[in-house]
C-alpha positions in Angstrom: -8.7 -14.7 -24.6 -8.7 -18.2 -23.2 -9.5 -19.0 -19.6 -6.0 -20.4 -19.0 -4.4 -17.2 -20.3 -6.7 -15.1 -18.1 -5.9 -17.4 -15.1 -2.2 -16.8 -15.7 -2.7 -13.1 -15.9 -4.6 -13.1 -12.7 -1.8 -15.1 -11.0 0.7 -12.6 -12.2 -1.5 -9.7 -11.1 -1.9 -11.3 -7.7 1.9 -11.5 -7.4 2.1 -7.9 -8.3 -0.5 -7.0 -5.7 1.3 -9.0 -3.1 4.6 -7.3 -3.9 3.0 -3.9 -3.9 1.4 -4.6 -0.5 4.7 -5.7 0.9 6.3 -2.4 -0.4 3.5 -0.5 1.1 4.0 -2.2 4.4 7.8 -1.4 4.3 7.0 2.2 3.5 4.6 2.4 6.5 7.2 0.8 8.7 9.9 3.2 7.5 7.6 6.2 8.3 6.8 4.8 11.7 10.5 4.3 12.4 11.2 7.9 11.2 8.4 9.2 13.3 9.7 7.4 16.4 13.2 8.8 15.8 11.7 12.3 15.5 9.8 11.9 18.8 13.0 10.7 20.5 14.9 13.8 19.2 12.1 16.1 20.3 12.0 14.5 23.7 15.8 14.6 24.0 15.7 18.3 23.0 13.0 19.1 25.6 15.1 17.3 28.3 18.2 19.1 27.3 16.4 22.5 27.4 15.2 21.7 30.9 18.8 20.8 31.9 20.0 24.0 30.3 17.5 26.0 32.3 18.4 24.3 35.5 22.1 25.0 35.0 21.3 28.6 33.9 19.6 29.2 37.2 22.7 28.1 39.0 24.8 30.2 36.8 26.7 29.5 33.6 29.9 30.9 32.2 30.1 32.0 28.6 31.7 28.8 27.4 29.0 26.6 29.0 26.3 28.9 27.7 27.8 28.7 24.2 28.1 24.9 24.4 24.4 24.5 25.5 23.2 26.9 22.8 25.4 25.2 20.1 24.1 21.7 21.0 20.5 22.9 21.0 21.1 24.3 17.5 22.5 21.0 16.4 19.5 19.2 17.9 17.2 21.6 16.0 19.1 20.8 12.7 18.7 17.1 13.4 15.0 17.5 14.1 14.6 19.5 10.9 16.3 16.7 9.0 14.2 14.1 10.7 11.0 16.0 9.8 12.1 16.0 6.2 12.7 12.2 6.4 9.1 11.8 7.9 7.7 13.9 5.1 9.6 11.9 2.5 8.4 8.6 4.1 4.8 9.9 3.9 5.3 10.7 0.3 6.7 7.2 -0.4 3.6 5.7 1.4 1.3 7.6 -1.0 3.3 6.4 -4.0 3.3 2.8 -2.7 -0.5 3.1 -2.0 -1.2 4.2 -5.6 0.9 1.4 -7.0 -0.9 -1.1 -4.8 -4.3 0.3 -5.9 -3.3 0.1 -9.6 -2.2 -3.5 -9.2 -5.4 -4.4 -7.4 -7.4 -2.6 -10.1 -5.7 -4.6 -12.8 -6.2 -7.9 -10.9 -9.9 -7.1 -10.5 -10.3 -6.3 -14.2 -8.8 -9.7 -15.1 -11.1 -11.3 -12.6 -14.1 -9.5 -14.2 -12.9 -10.8 -17.6 -12.8 -14.4 -16.3 -16.3 -14.0 -14.8 -17.6 -12.6 -18.0 -15.9 -15.4 -20.0 -17.4 -18.0 -17.6 -20.9 -16.4 -17.9 -20.6 -16.5 -21.7 -19.6 -20.2 -21.6 -22.6 -20.9 -19.4 -24.9 -19.0 -21.7 -23.5 -20.9 -24.7 -23.9 -24.2 -22.9 -27.5 -23.3 -22.0 -28.2 -22.4 -25.6 -26.8 -25.7 -26.8 -28.9 -27.6 -24.2 -32.0 -25.7 -25.2 -31.3 -26.4 -28.9 -30.9 -30.2 -28.1 -34.0 -30.2 -26.1 -36.0 -28.5 -28.9 -34.6 -30.9 -31.4 -35.6 -33.9 -29.3 -39.1 -32.5 -28.7 -39.4 -31.8 -32.5 -38.3 -35.4 -33.3 -40.6 -36.8 -30.7 -43.5 -34.9 -32.1 -42.6 -35.9 -35.6 -42.5 -39.6 -34.8 -45.7 -39.4 -32.8 -47.5 -38.2 -35.9 
């Protein structure tokens, strides 16, 4: 494969790596946002339970008790849903990380090919130079005799 073709492949692979890194960054941001929302829901639930306990000490009628319990149940459902979102976001991070690693591996393999190609060219050039040097030395020796 020619050097220009390998260079093109490396450029394409670098674009893939950049895109994969951006996707990974977005996945991490989405997880952080989902985690923040989960923390807010947990904090809101804790505050609401404290409010419920304070009101319960002062006395609650059945309707108020039912409303408090119902709302805490809805908060628990929202927390469960948010925990699933966080778990899904973590899964997406793992997938994005694997994609990024694969893209980086491909880029590095192309780079290795270019390095090997360059080393082979240098070796070929050195061999040519050595051959020319040997021929000159042989001619010089031949003409001296």
